[in-house]
All heavy atoms as TSV, in Angstrom:
chain	resi	resn	atom	element	x	y	z
A	1	SER	N	N	6.754	-11.950	3.862
A	1	SER	CA	C	6.683	-10.644	4.366
A	1	SER	C	C	8.138	-10.257	4.899
A	1	SER	O	O	8.743	-11.011	5.587
A	1	SER	CB	C	5.773	-10.620	5.539
A	1	SER	OG	O	5.696	-9.355	6.158
A	2	ALA	N	N	8.550	-9.057	4.520
A	2	ALA	CA	C	9.895	-8.561	4.807
A	2	ALA	C	C	10.014	-8.195	6.219
A	2	ALA	O	O	11.120	-8.095	6.736
A	2	ALA	CB	C	10.316	-7.411	3.837
A	3	ILE	N	N	8.920	-8.016	6.949
A	3	ILE	CA	C	9.060	-7.545	8.310
A	3	ILE	C	C	9.454	-8.662	9.267
A	3	ILE	O	O	10.271	-8.446	10.171
A	3	ILE	CB	C	7.638	-7.044	8.707
A	3	ILE	CG1	C	7.284	-5.747	8.061
A	3	ILE	CG2	C	7.599	-6.731	10.239
A	3	ILE	CD1	C	5.869	-5.288	8.246
A	4	PHE	N	N	9.101	-9.854	8.930
A	4	PHE	CA	C	9.398	-11.086	9.914
A	4	PHE	C	C	10.686	-11.710	9.519
A	4	PHE	O	O	11.172	-12.552	10.202
A	4	PHE	CB	C	8.297	-11.961	9.839
A	4	PHE	CG	C	6.988	-11.367	10.267
A	4	PHE	CD1	C	5.899	-11.264	9.446
A	4	PHE	CD2	C	6.799	-10.947	11.603
A	4	PHE	CE1	C	4.800	-10.616	9.887
A	4	PHE	CE2	C	5.677	-10.331	12.076
A	4	PHE	CZ	C	4.613	-10.205	11.131
A	5	ASN	N	N	11.297	-11.441	8.304
A	5	ASN	CA	C	12.550	-11.963	7.962
A	5	ASN	C	C	13.570	-10.975	7.970
A	5	ASN	O	O	13.492	-9.985	7.256
A	5	ASN	CB	C	12.448	-12.626	6.537
A	5	ASN	CG	C	13.592	-13.356	6.167
A	5	ASN	OD1	O	14.602	-13.357	6.829
A	5	ASN	ND2	N	13.566	-14.032	4.964
A	6	PHE	N	N	14.670	-11.155	8.887
A	6	PHE	CA	C	15.630	-10.153	9.059
A	6	PHE	C	C	16.504	-9.826	7.835
A	6	PHE	O	O	16.628	-8.591	7.529
A	6	PHE	CB	C	16.517	-10.505	10.217
A	6	PHE	CG	C	17.500	-9.436	10.661
A	6	PHE	CD1	C	17.094	-8.353	11.298
A	6	PHE	CD2	C	18.902	-9.594	10.332
A	6	PHE	CE1	C	17.946	-7.336	11.581
A	6	PHE	CE2	C	19.831	-8.542	10.717
A	6	PHE	CZ	C	19.276	-7.436	11.373
A	7	GLN	N	N	16.803	-10.709	7.078
A	7	GLN	CA	C	17.611	-10.481	5.863
A	7	GLN	C	C	16.772	-9.791	4.859
A	7	GLN	O	O	17.256	-8.864	4.265
A	7	GLN	CB	C	18.054	-11.807	5.281
A	7	GLN	CG	C	19.011	-11.538	4.101
A	7	GLN	CD	C	19.605	-12.884	3.614
A	7	GLN	OE1	O	19.326	-13.929	4.104
A	7	GLN	NE2	N	20.525	-12.649	2.637
A	8	SER	N	N	15.451	-10.022	4.727
A	8	SER	CA	C	14.641	-9.332	3.779
A	8	SER	C	C	14.362	-7.874	4.233
A	8	SER	O	O	14.405	-7.045	3.410
A	8	SER	CB	C	13.322	-10.026	3.573
A	8	SER	OG	O	13.445	-11.307	3.087
A	9	LEU	N	N	14.352	-7.731	5.565
A	9	LEU	CA	C	14.201	-6.314	6.140
A	9	LEU	C	C	15.438	-5.477	5.828
A	9	LEU	O	O	15.311	-4.423	5.341
A	9	LEU	CB	C	13.943	-6.351	7.542
A	9	LEU	CG	C	13.813	-5.055	8.324
A	9	LEU	CD1	C	12.450	-4.432	7.788
A	9	LEU	CD2	C	13.714	-5.357	9.818
A	10	LEU	N	N	16.549	-6.137	5.991
A	10	LEU	CA	C	17.795	-5.425	5.690
A	10	LEU	C	C	17.907	-5.062	4.163
A	10	LEU	O	O	18.380	-3.980	3.749
A	10	LEU	CB	C	19.079	-6.196	6.138
A	10	LEU	CG	C	19.279	-6.291	7.553
A	10	LEU	CD1	C	20.486	-7.222	7.912
A	10	LEU	CD2	C	19.516	-4.890	8.111
A	11	THR	N	N	17.480	-6.023	3.423
A	11	THR	CA	C	17.469	-5.813	1.843
A	11	THR	C	C	16.523	-4.591	1.521
A	11	THR	O	O	16.956	-3.684	0.681
A	11	THR	CB	C	16.989	-7.020	1.116
A	11	THR	OG1	O	17.915	-8.027	1.495
A	11	THR	CG2	C	17.084	-6.825	-0.382
A	12	VAL	N	N	15.391	-4.577	2.094
A	12	VAL	CA	C	14.496	-3.506	1.833
A	12	VAL	C	C	15.028	-2.154	2.342
A	12	VAL	O	O	14.887	-1.057	1.642
A	12	VAL	CB	C	13.101	-3.769	2.480
A	12	VAL	CG1	C	12.132	-2.499	2.453
A	12	VAL	CG2	C	12.416	-5.017	1.762
A	13	ILE	N	N	15.635	-2.066	3.452
A	13	ILE	CA	C	16.225	-0.851	3.919
A	13	ILE	C	C	17.329	-0.431	3.079
A	13	ILE	O	O	17.471	0.812	2.820
A	13	ILE	CB	C	16.626	-1.008	5.379
A	13	ILE	CG1	C	15.476	-1.214	6.383
A	13	ILE	CG2	C	17.480	0.184	5.853
A	13	ILE	CD1	C	15.756	-1.545	7.638
A	14	LEU	N	N	18.238	-1.326	2.714
A	14	LEU	CA	C	19.275	-0.859	1.730
A	14	LEU	C	C	18.756	-0.349	0.414
A	14	LEU	O	O	19.301	0.694	-0.051
A	14	LEU	CB	C	20.204	-2.078	1.548
A	14	LEU	CG	C	21.232	-2.346	2.622
A	14	LEU	CD1	C	21.991	-3.683	2.320
A	14	LEU	CD2	C	22.216	-1.171	2.781
A	15	LEU	N	N	17.803	-1.006	-0.109
A	15	LEU	CA	C	17.139	-0.547	-1.321
A	15	LEU	C	C	16.531	0.816	-1.174
A	15	LEU	O	O	16.572	1.683	-2.058
A	15	LEU	CB	C	16.211	-1.497	-1.918
A	15	LEU	CG	C	16.712	-2.811	-2.474
A	15	LEU	CD1	C	15.626	-3.766	-2.831
A	15	LEU	CD2	C	17.552	-2.475	-3.678
A	16	LEU	N	N	15.945	1.056	-0.053
A	16	LEU	CA	C	15.357	2.358	0.193
A	16	LEU	C	C	16.367	3.490	0.331
A	16	LEU	O	O	16.232	4.585	-0.243
A	16	LEU	CB	C	14.449	2.317	1.560
A	16	LEU	CG	C	13.025	1.911	1.419
A	16	LEU	CD1	C	12.428	1.752	2.786
A	16	LEU	CD2	C	12.242	3.040	0.585
A	17	ILE	N	N	17.459	3.089	1.006
A	17	ILE	CA	C	18.503	4.091	1.182
A	17	ILE	C	C	19.130	4.511	-0.183
A	17	ILE	O	O	19.250	5.660	-0.556
A	17	ILE	CB	C	19.682	3.599	2.130
A	17	ILE	CG1	C	19.182	3.519	3.525
A	17	ILE	CG2	C	20.906	4.369	2.012
A	17	ILE	CD1	C	20.109	2.858	4.467
A	18	CYS	N	N	19.370	3.455	-1.036
A	18	CYS	CA	C	19.939	3.738	-2.347
A	18	CYS	C	C	19.030	4.496	-3.259
A	18	CYS	O	O	19.421	5.343	-4.015
A	18	CYS	CB	C	20.420	2.415	-2.996
A	18	CYS	SG	S	21.770	1.545	-2.062
A	19	THR	N	N	17.760	4.129	-3.219
A	19	THR	CA	C	16.770	4.734	-4.086
A	19	THR	C	C	16.576	6.136	-3.711
A	19	THR	O	O	16.562	7.066	-4.470
A	19	THR	CB	C	15.505	3.927	-3.996
A	19	THR	OG1	O	15.634	2.703	-4.390
A	19	THR	CG2	C	14.428	4.581	-4.966
A	20	CYS	N	N	16.525	6.478	-2.397
A	20	CYS	CA	C	16.275	7.816	-1.963
A	20	CYS	C	C	17.464	8.699	-2.279
A	20	CYS	O	O	17.354	9.892	-2.664
A	20	CYS	CB	C	15.911	7.910	-0.487
A	20	CYS	SG	S	14.399	7.201	-0.070
A	21	ALA	N	N	18.665	8.167	-2.098
A	21	ALA	CA	C	19.851	8.916	-2.437
A	21	ALA	C	C	19.891	9.264	-4.035
A	21	ALA	O	O	20.329	10.229	-4.332
A	21	ALA	CB	C	21.111	8.246	-1.989
A	22	TYR	N	N	19.507	8.239	-4.856
A	22	TYR	CA	C	19.494	8.481	-6.144
A	22	TYR	C	C	18.490	9.501	-6.615
A	22	TYR	O	O	18.730	10.433	-7.416
A	22	TYR	CB	C	19.220	7.199	-6.948
A	22	TYR	CG	C	19.284	7.245	-8.318
A	22	TYR	CD1	C	20.413	7.448	-9.112
A	22	TYR	CD2	C	18.073	7.136	-9.127
A	22	TYR	CE1	C	20.373	7.521	-10.500
A	22	TYR	CE2	C	18.008	7.217	-10.527
A	22	TYR	CZ	C	19.192	7.477	-11.174
A	22	TYR	OH	O	19.245	7.613	-12.568
A	23	ILE	N	N	17.221	9.533	-6.015
A	23	ILE	CA	C	16.201	10.352	-6.258
A	23	ILE	C	C	16.659	11.711	-5.931
A	23	ILE	O	O	16.395	12.740	-6.639
A	23	ILE	CB	C	14.898	10.008	-5.664
A	23	ILE	CG1	C	14.323	8.743	-6.386
A	23	ILE	CG2	C	13.860	11.104	-5.666
A	23	ILE	CD1	C	13.178	8.142	-5.628
A	24	ARG	N	N	17.304	11.922	-4.740
A	24	ARG	CA	C	17.800	13.231	-4.352
A	24	ARG	C	C	18.841	13.750	-5.210
A	24	ARG	O	O	18.939	14.999	-5.370
A	24	ARG	CB	C	18.184	13.157	-2.856
A	24	ARG	CG	C	18.484	14.548	-2.256
A	24	ARG	CD	C	18.680	14.563	-0.786
A	24	ARG	NE	N	18.624	15.833	-0.263
A	24	ARG	CZ	C	19.759	16.707	-0.375
A	24	ARG	NH1	N	20.816	16.225	-0.855
A	24	ARG	NH2	N	19.692	17.917	0.098
A	25	SER	N	N	19.727	12.963	-5.811
A	25	SER	CA	C	20.705	13.450	-6.705
A	25	SER	C	C	20.070	13.973	-7.928
A	25	SER	O	O	20.613	14.898	-8.623
A	25	SER	CB	C	21.658	12.382	-6.983
A	25	SER	OG	O	21.161	11.321	-7.774
A	26	LEU	N	N	18.874	13.416	-8.434
A	26	LEU	CA	C	18.327	13.786	-9.618
A	26	LEU	C	C	17.337	15.091	-9.338
A	26	LEU	O	O	17.329	15.989	-10.212
A	26	LEU	CB	C	17.424	12.745	-10.178
A	26	LEU	CG	C	18.193	11.585	-10.796
A	26	LEU	CD1	C	17.260	10.435	-11.269
A	26	LEU	CD2	C	19.136	11.970	-11.954
A	27	ALA	N	N	16.599	14.980	-8.297
A	27	ALA	CA	C	15.680	16.068	-8.031
A	27	ALA	C	C	15.769	16.415	-6.518
A	27	ALA	O	O	14.895	15.902	-5.692
A	27	ALA	CB	C	14.284	15.686	-8.372
A	28	PRO	N	N	16.738	17.266	-6.074
A	28	PRO	CA	C	16.801	17.518	-4.688
A	28	PRO	C	C	15.654	18.207	-3.993
A	28	PRO	O	O	15.335	17.962	-2.868
A	28	PRO	CB	C	18.085	18.458	-4.599
A	28	PRO	CG	C	18.661	18.480	-5.933
A	28	PRO	CD	C	17.698	17.855	-6.946
A	29	SER	N	N	14.943	18.942	-4.780
A	29	SER	CA	C	13.774	19.708	-4.184
A	29	SER	C	C	12.691	18.723	-3.786
A	29	SER	O	O	11.820	19.073	-3.016
A	29	SER	CB	C	13.271	20.763	-5.097
A	29	SER	OG	O	12.787	20.142	-6.308
A	30	LEU	N	N	12.584	17.651	-4.446
A	30	LEU	CA	C	11.536	16.606	-4.268
A	30	LEU	C	C	11.584	16.143	-2.795
A	30	LEU	O	O	10.522	16.018	-2.105
A	30	LEU	CB	C	11.700	15.466	-5.229
A	30	LEU	CG	C	10.455	14.476	-5.221
A	30	LEU	CD1	C	9.199	15.108	-5.661
A	30	LEU	CD2	C	10.839	13.372	-6.192
A	31	LEU	N	N	12.744	15.814	-2.327
A	31	LEU	CA	C	12.930	15.241	-0.936
A	31	LEU	C	C	13.110	16.388	0.056
A	31	LEU	O	O	12.920	16.286	1.253
A	31	LEU	CB	C	13.963	14.327	-0.886
A	31	LEU	CG	C	13.636	12.930	-1.627
A	31	LEU	CD1	C	14.856	12.035	-1.568
A	31	LEU	CD2	C	12.505	12.229	-0.947
A	32	ASP	N	N	13.742	17.528	-0.350
A	32	ASP	CA	C	14.176	18.510	0.612
A	32	ASP	C	C	12.993	19.303	1.231
A	32	ASP	O	O	13.016	19.819	2.304
A	32	ASP	CB	C	15.147	19.590	-0.043
A	32	ASP	CG	C	16.469	18.964	-0.221
A	32	ASP	OD1	O	16.808	18.050	0.433
A	32	ASP	OD2	O	17.291	19.534	-0.896
A	33	ARG	N	N	11.839	19.323	0.525
A	33	ARG	CA	C	10.662	20.048	1.047
A	33	ARG	C	C	9.947	19.228	2.056
A	33	ARG	O	O	9.103	19.771	2.747
A	33	ARG	CB	C	9.749	20.423	-0.072
A	33	ARG	CG	C	9.138	19.287	-0.815
A	33	ARG	CD	C	8.129	19.708	-1.846
A	33	ARG	NE	N	7.753	18.602	-2.664
A	33	ARG	CZ	C	7.500	18.616	-4.001
A	33	ARG	NH1	N	7.724	19.709	-4.641
A	33	ARG	NH2	N	7.119	17.550	-4.623
A	34	ASN	N	N	10.253	17.921	2.291
A	34	ASN	CA	C	9.602	17.079	3.261
A	34	ASN	C	C	10.591	16.559	4.275
A	34	ASN	O	O	10.899	15.432	4.356
A	34	ASN	CB	C	8.909	15.863	2.553
A	34	ASN	CG	C	7.881	16.338	1.655
A	34	ASN	OD1	O	7.082	17.183	1.992
A	34	ASN	ND2	N	7.782	15.640	0.564
A	35	LYS	N	N	11.272	17.519	5.022
A	35	LYS	CA	C	12.326	17.117	6.008
A	35	LYS	C	C	11.636	16.576	7.341
A	35	LYS	O	O	12.393	15.931	8.126
A	35	LYS	CB	C	13.193	18.248	6.308
A	35	LYS	CG	C	14.035	18.575	5.149
A	35	LYS	CD	C	15.099	19.703	5.401
A	35	LYS	CE	C	15.912	19.985	4.295
A	35	LYS	NZ	N	16.884	21.032	4.487
A	36	THR	N	N	10.363	16.881	7.519
A	36	THR	CA	C	9.726	16.433	8.791
A	36	THR	C	C	8.517	15.679	8.509
A	36	THR	O	O	8.093	15.655	7.291
A	36	THR	CB	C	9.394	17.669	9.712
A	36	THR	OG1	O	8.491	18.505	8.922
A	36	THR	CG2	C	10.582	18.434	10.149
A	37	GLY	N	N	8.033	14.988	9.425
A	37	GLY	CA	C	6.695	14.232	9.269
A	37	GLY	C	C	7.005	12.847	8.682
A	37	GLY	O	O	8.143	12.388	8.709
A	38	LEU	N	N	6.005	12.313	8.224
A	38	LEU	CA	C	6.086	10.934	7.666
A	38	LEU	C	C	6.938	10.797	6.387
A	38	LEU	O	O	7.772	9.841	6.315
A	38	LEU	CB	C	4.628	10.389	7.424
A	38	LEU	CG	C	4.611	8.933	7.000
A	38	LEU	CD1	C	5.054	8.010	8.111
A	38	LEU	CD2	C	3.166	8.500	6.626
A	39	LEU	N	N	6.856	11.716	5.517
A	39	LEU	CA	C	7.745	11.713	4.337
A	39	LEU	C	C	9.185	12.218	4.631
A	39	LEU	O	O	10.028	12.003	3.784
A	39	LEU	CB	C	7.082	12.691	3.274
A	39	LEU	CG	C	5.777	12.224	2.706
A	39	LEU	CD1	C	5.253	13.253	1.692
A	39	LEU	CD2	C	5.843	10.854	2.033
A	40	GLY	N	N	9.380	12.594	5.806
A	40	GLY	CA	C	10.742	12.989	6.248
A	40	GLY	C	C	11.686	11.746	6.371
A	40	GLY	O	O	12.833	11.796	6.363
A	41	ILE	N	N	11.047	10.512	6.467
A	41	ILE	CA	C	11.803	9.349	6.542
A	41	ILE	C	C	12.632	9.101	5.276
A	41	ILE	O	O	13.802	8.815	5.317
A	41	ILE	CB	C	10.866	8.139	6.812
A	41	ILE	CG1	C	10.219	8.252	8.216
A	41	ILE	CG2	C	11.567	6.761	6.664
A	41	ILE	CD1	C	9.088	7.206	8.416
A	42	PHE	N	N	12.011	9.434	4.089
A	42	PHE	CA	C	12.791	9.312	2.818
A	42	PHE	C	C	13.913	10.251	2.781
A	42	PHE	O	O	14.952	10.003	2.150
A	42	PHE	CB	C	11.813	9.448	1.747
A	42	PHE	CG	C	10.704	8.409	1.647
A	42	PHE	CD1	C	9.310	8.806	1.850
A	42	PHE	CD2	C	11.004	7.120	1.584
A	42	PHE	CE1	C	8.375	7.922	1.867
A	42	PHE	CE2	C	9.982	6.162	1.609
A	42	PHE	CZ	C	8.721	6.573	1.779
A	43	TRP	N	N	13.747	11.529	3.269
A	43	TRP	CA	C	14.846	12.488	3.397
A	43	TRP	C	C	15.940	11.951	4.215
A	43	TRP	O	O	17.125	12.141	3.916
A	43	TRP	CB	C	14.308	13.781	3.846
A	43	TRP	CG	C	15.342	14.837	3.940
A	43	TRP	CD1	C	15.901	15.600	2.802
A	43	TRP	CD2	C	16.060	15.188	5.079
A	43	TRP	NE1	N	16.872	16.461	3.362
A	43	TRP	CE2	C	16.954	16.263	4.740
A	43	TRP	CE3	C	16.010	14.944	6.461
A	43	TRP	CZ2	C	17.841	16.951	5.619
A	43	TRP	CZ3	C	16.858	15.494	7.355
A	43	TRP	CH2	C	17.806	16.556	6.902
A	44	LYS	N	N	15.621	11.349	5.274
A	44	LYS	CA	C	16.584	10.840	6.263
A	44	LYS	C	C	17.456	9.655	5.539
A	44	LYS	O	O	18.566	9.445	5.671
A	44	LYS	CB	C	16.009	10.351	7.472
A	44	LYS	CG	C	15.548	11.512	8.381
A	44	LYS	CD	C	14.793	11.055	9.561
A	44	LYS	CE	C	14.233	12.292	10.337
A	44	LYS	NZ	N	13.443	11.929	11.401
A	45	PHE	N	N	16.673	8.810	4.778
A	45	PHE	CA	C	17.363	7.709	4.095
A	45	PHE	C	C	18.241	8.278	3.040
A	45	PHE	O	O	19.362	7.784	2.815
A	45	PHE	CB	C	16.256	6.785	3.407
A	45	PHE	CG	C	15.678	5.788	4.282
A	45	PHE	CD1	C	14.351	5.477	4.136
A	45	PHE	CD2	C	16.460	5.113	5.198
A	45	PHE	CE1	C	13.728	4.579	5.000
A	45	PHE	CE2	C	15.800	4.108	5.917
A	45	PHE	CZ	C	14.398	3.814	5.881
A	46	ALA	N	N	17.864	9.362	2.475
A	46	ALA	CA	C	18.773	9.970	1.422
A	46	ALA	C	C	19.963	10.551	2.038
A	46	ALA	O	O	21.022	10.425	1.496
A	46	ALA	CB	C	17.991	11.089	0.623
A	47	ARG	N	N	19.887	11.150	3.163
A	47	ARG	CA	C	21.010	11.676	3.880
A	47	ARG	C	C	21.981	10.529	4.418
A	47	ARG	O	O	23.226	10.688	4.232
A	47	ARG	CB	C	20.642	12.481	5.105
A	47	ARG	CG	C	19.753	13.734	4.856
A	47	ARG	CD	C	20.634	14.715	4.073
A	47	ARG	NE	N	21.432	15.409	4.936
A	47	ARG	CZ	C	22.366	16.374	4.586
A	47	ARG	NH1	N	22.417	16.674	3.294
A	47	ARG	NH2	N	23.101	17.019	5.488
A	48	ILE	N	N	21.421	9.499	4.787
A	48	ILE	CA	C	22.274	8.408	5.157
A	48	ILE	C	C	23.046	7.879	3.950
A	48	ILE	O	O	24.210	7.545	3.932
A	48	ILE	CB	C	21.468	7.215	5.788
A	48	ILE	CG1	C	20.821	7.628	7.117
A	48	ILE	CG2	C	22.155	5.839	5.845
A	48	ILE	CD1	C	19.853	6.685	7.672
A	49	GLY	N	N	22.377	7.760	2.714
A	49	GLY	CA	C	22.945	7.239	1.581
A	49	GLY	C	C	24.106	8.227	1.065
A	49	GLY	O	O	25.071	7.769	0.433
A	50	GLU	N	N	23.869	9.543	1.281
A	50	GLU	CA	C	24.917	10.464	0.901
A	50	GLU	C	C	26.097	10.525	1.841
A	50	GLU	O	O	27.183	10.551	1.392
A	50	GLU	CB	C	24.305	11.895	0.786
A	50	GLU	CG	C	23.270	12.130	-0.236
A	50	GLU	CD	C	22.586	13.383	-0.081
A	50	GLU	OE1	O	22.777	14.048	0.927
A	50	GLU	OE2	O	21.787	13.772	-1.036
A	51	ARG	N	N	25.834	10.505	3.065
A	51	ARG	CA	C	26.908	10.716	4.054
A	51	ARG	C	C	27.655	9.360	4.317
A	51	ARG	O	O	28.826	9.384	4.504
A	51	ARG	CB	C	26.341	11.157	5.419
A	51	ARG	CG	C	25.940	12.583	5.274
A	51	ARG	CD	C	25.450	13.145	6.543
A	51	ARG	NE	N	25.147	14.546	6.460
A	51	ARG	CZ	C	24.986	15.423	7.396
A	51	ARG	NH1	N	25.116	14.921	8.587
A	51	ARG	NH2	N	24.641	16.596	7.216
A	52	LYS	N	N	26.978	8.262	4.268
A	52	LYS	CA	C	27.659	6.899	4.573
A	52	LYS	C	C	27.730	6.152	3.263
A	52	LYS	O	O	27.683	4.927	3.297
A	52	LYS	CB	C	26.769	6.255	5.571
A	52	LYS	CG	C	26.543	6.929	6.858
A	52	LYS	CD	C	27.868	7.050	7.720
A	52	LYS	CE	C	27.567	7.662	9.060
A	52	LYS	NZ	N	28.664	7.866	9.742
A	53	SER	N	N	27.980	6.801	2.148
A	53	SER	CA	C	27.831	6.025	0.922
A	53	SER	C	C	28.952	4.853	0.768
A	53	SER	O	O	28.586	3.739	0.239
A	53	SER	CB	C	28.022	6.905	-0.233
A	53	SER	OG	O	29.182	7.637	-0.187
A	54	PRO	N	N	30.108	5.020	1.339
A	54	PRO	CA	C	31.082	3.883	1.242
A	54	PRO	C	C	30.565	2.683	2.006
A	54	PRO	O	O	30.583	1.461	1.531
A	54	PRO	CB	C	32.368	4.329	1.756
A	54	PRO	CG	C	32.368	5.796	1.707
A	54	PRO	CD	C	30.896	6.126	1.736
A	55	TYR	N	N	29.981	2.952	3.256
A	55	TYR	CA	C	29.473	1.844	4.076
A	55	TYR	C	C	28.283	1.203	3.472
A	55	TYR	O	O	27.967	-0.010	3.445
A	55	TYR	CB	C	29.156	2.369	5.434
A	55	TYR	CG	C	30.461	2.898	6.219
A	55	TYR	CD1	C	30.534	4.205	6.433
A	55	TYR	CD2	C	31.408	2.089	6.509
A	55	TYR	CE1	C	31.613	4.796	7.083
A	55	TYR	CE2	C	32.567	2.605	7.112
A	55	TYR	CZ	C	32.697	3.904	7.359
A	55	TYR	OH	O	33.789	4.484	7.967
A	56	VAL	N	N	27.375	2.070	2.900
A	56	VAL	CA	C	26.173	1.515	2.223
A	56	VAL	C	C	26.511	0.773	1.018
A	56	VAL	O	O	25.971	-0.326	0.723
A	56	VAL	CB	C	25.292	2.709	1.827
A	56	VAL	CG1	C	24.168	2.168	0.946
A	56	VAL	CG2	C	24.674	3.380	3.045
A	57	ALA	N	N	27.575	1.112	0.321
A	57	ALA	CA	C	28.061	0.273	-0.896
A	57	ALA	C	C	28.543	-1.007	-0.432
A	57	ALA	O	O	28.234	-2.056	-1.072
A	57	ALA	CB	C	29.005	1.087	-1.705
A	58	VAL	N	N	29.435	-1.058	0.611
A	58	VAL	CA	C	29.901	-2.289	1.130
A	58	VAL	C	C	28.753	-3.250	1.589
A	58	VAL	O	O	28.690	-4.467	1.274
A	58	VAL	CB	C	30.840	-2.081	2.225
A	58	VAL	CG1	C	31.201	-3.329	2.925
A	58	VAL	CG2	C	32.188	-1.471	1.678
A	59	CYS	N	N	27.763	-2.640	2.259
A	59	CYS	CA	C	26.619	-3.398	2.638
A	59	CYS	C	C	25.907	-4.052	1.502
A	59	CYS	O	O	25.333	-5.161	1.634
A	59	CYS	CB	C	25.671	-2.553	3.633
A	59	CYS	SG	S	26.367	-2.235	5.137
A	60	CYS	N	N	25.702	-3.220	0.430
A	60	CYS	CA	C	24.980	-3.778	-0.794
A	60	CYS	C	C	25.680	-4.885	-1.335
A	60	CYS	O	O	25.122	-5.910	-1.759
A	60	CYS	CB	C	24.835	-2.592	-1.737
A	60	CYS	SG	S	23.495	-1.399	-1.301
A	61	VAL	N	N	27.015	-4.803	-1.448
A	61	VAL	CA	C	27.874	-5.888	-2.095
A	61	VAL	C	C	27.755	-7.141	-1.135
A	61	VAL	O	O	27.544	-8.239	-1.564
A	61	VAL	CB	C	29.304	-5.392	-2.207
A	61	VAL	CG1	C	30.162	-6.568	-2.595
A	61	VAL	CG2	C	29.367	-4.333	-3.283
A	62	VAL	N	N	27.849	-6.953	0.115
A	62	VAL	CA	C	27.753	-8.061	1.039
A	62	VAL	C	C	26.385	-8.716	0.996
A	62	VAL	O	O	26.240	-9.965	0.934
A	62	VAL	CB	C	28.137	-7.706	2.555
A	62	VAL	CG1	C	27.698	-8.730	3.556
A	62	VAL	CG2	C	29.568	-7.319	2.553
A	63	MET	N	N	25.290	-7.879	0.909
A	63	MET	CA	C	24.005	-8.419	0.717
A	63	MET	C	C	23.776	-9.138	-0.515
A	63	MET	O	O	23.104	-10.211	-0.558
A	63	MET	CB	C	22.930	-7.226	0.973
A	63	MET	CG	C	21.502	-7.759	0.934
A	63	MET	SD	S	21.115	-8.778	2.416
A	63	MET	CE	C	21.259	-7.682	3.721
A	64	ALA	N	N	24.322	-8.539	-1.569
A	64	ALA	CA	C	24.137	-9.231	-2.880
A	64	ALA	C	C	24.879	-10.631	-2.851
A	64	ALA	O	O	24.360	-11.613	-3.381
A	64	ALA	CB	C	24.738	-8.381	-4.065
A	65	PHE	N	N	26.053	-10.643	-2.384
A	65	PHE	CA	C	26.803	-11.933	-2.199
A	65	PHE	C	C	25.988	-12.850	-1.449
A	65	PHE	O	O	25.936	-14.133	-1.700
A	65	PHE	CB	C	28.138	-11.675	-1.593
A	65	PHE	CG	C	29.036	-12.894	-1.434
A	65	PHE	CD1	C	29.734	-13.485	-2.495
A	65	PHE	CD2	C	29.092	-13.520	-0.190
A	65	PHE	CE1	C	30.416	-14.568	-2.407
A	65	PHE	CE2	C	29.902	-14.638	-0.020
A	65	PHE	CZ	C	30.538	-15.237	-1.123
A	66	SER	N	N	25.513	-12.401	-0.290
A	66	SER	CA	C	24.686	-13.334	0.522
A	66	SER	C	C	23.466	-13.891	-0.154
A	66	SER	O	O	23.102	-15.087	0.036
A	66	SER	CB	C	24.265	-12.456	1.867
A	66	SER	OG	O	23.258	-13.204	2.515
A	67	ILE	N	N	22.724	-12.953	-0.810
A	67	ILE	CA	C	21.491	-13.541	-1.577
A	67	ILE	C	C	21.882	-14.420	-2.634
A	67	ILE	O	O	21.276	-15.472	-2.807
A	67	ILE	CB	C	20.735	-12.307	-2.038
A	67	ILE	CG1	C	20.116	-11.559	-0.882
A	67	ILE	CG2	C	19.657	-12.744	-2.997
A	67	ILE	CD1	C	19.488	-10.280	-1.222
A	68	LEU	N	N	22.936	-14.183	-3.442
A	68	LEU	CA	C	23.277	-14.928	-4.566
A	68	LEU	C	C	23.949	-16.352	-4.215
A	68	LEU	O	O	23.679	-17.295	-4.848
A	68	LEU	CB	C	24.269	-14.266	-5.485
A	68	LEU	CG	C	23.716	-13.071	-6.204
A	68	LEU	CD1	C	24.696	-12.339	-7.061
A	68	LEU	CD2	C	22.647	-13.596	-7.141
A	69	PHE	N	N	24.831	-16.354	-3.164
A	69	PHE	CA	C	25.597	-17.580	-2.952
A	69	PHE	C	C	25.258	-18.283	-1.655
A	69	PHE	O	O	25.637	-19.455	-1.539
A	69	PHE	CB	C	27.128	-17.142	-2.950
A	69	PHE	CG	C	27.531	-16.641	-4.280
A	69	PHE	CD1	C	27.988	-15.296	-4.422
A	69	PHE	CD2	C	27.491	-17.438	-5.472
A	69	PHE	CE1	C	28.385	-14.765	-5.573
A	69	PHE	CE2	C	27.983	-16.928	-6.673
A	69	PHE	CZ	C	28.323	-15.555	-6.753
A	70	ILE	N	N	24.699	-17.653	-0.663
A	70	ILE	CA	C	24.445	-18.373	0.537
A	70	ILE	C	C	23.002	-18.933	0.643
A	70	ILE	O	O	22.804	-20.021	1.128
A	70	ILE	CB	C	24.779	-17.415	1.721
A	70	ILE	CG1	C	26.320	-16.969	1.731
A	70	ILE	CG2	C	24.275	-18.026	3.050
A	70	ILE	CD1	C	26.641	-16.066	2.885
A	71	GLN	N	N	22.006	-18.215	0.028
A	71	GLN	CA	C	20.734	-18.849	0.162
A	71	GLN	C	C	20.535	-19.897	-0.766
A	71	GLN	O	O	20.639	-20.062	-1.877
A	71	GLN	CB	C	19.706	-17.628	-0.160
A	71	GLN	CG	C	19.474	-16.777	0.942
A	71	GLN	CD	C	18.355	-15.757	0.662
A	71	GLN	OE1	O	17.888	-15.652	-0.447
A	71	GLN	NE2	N	17.923	-15.115	1.689
C-alpha cells in the first residue's frame, strides 16, 4: 500500500502531478471546470505541474534514480 510507504507515496504524488499537467495540456477544459470540490485536487496537481515544472522534473529524475539503483 502506497499510503504506509513514504517513497511509494511520493512516487504516486509525482505521477499524479505529471499526469494531471499532461492532461491539462491536451484538454484544458476537462480540468478547468472542476476547480473546487473533490475533483479540484486534480486541477491543483496540474497547476503545481505547470508552475513548478523544473522542480517536478528534478524530483522525477531523483525518484527514478532512487527506484532503479538504491532499492
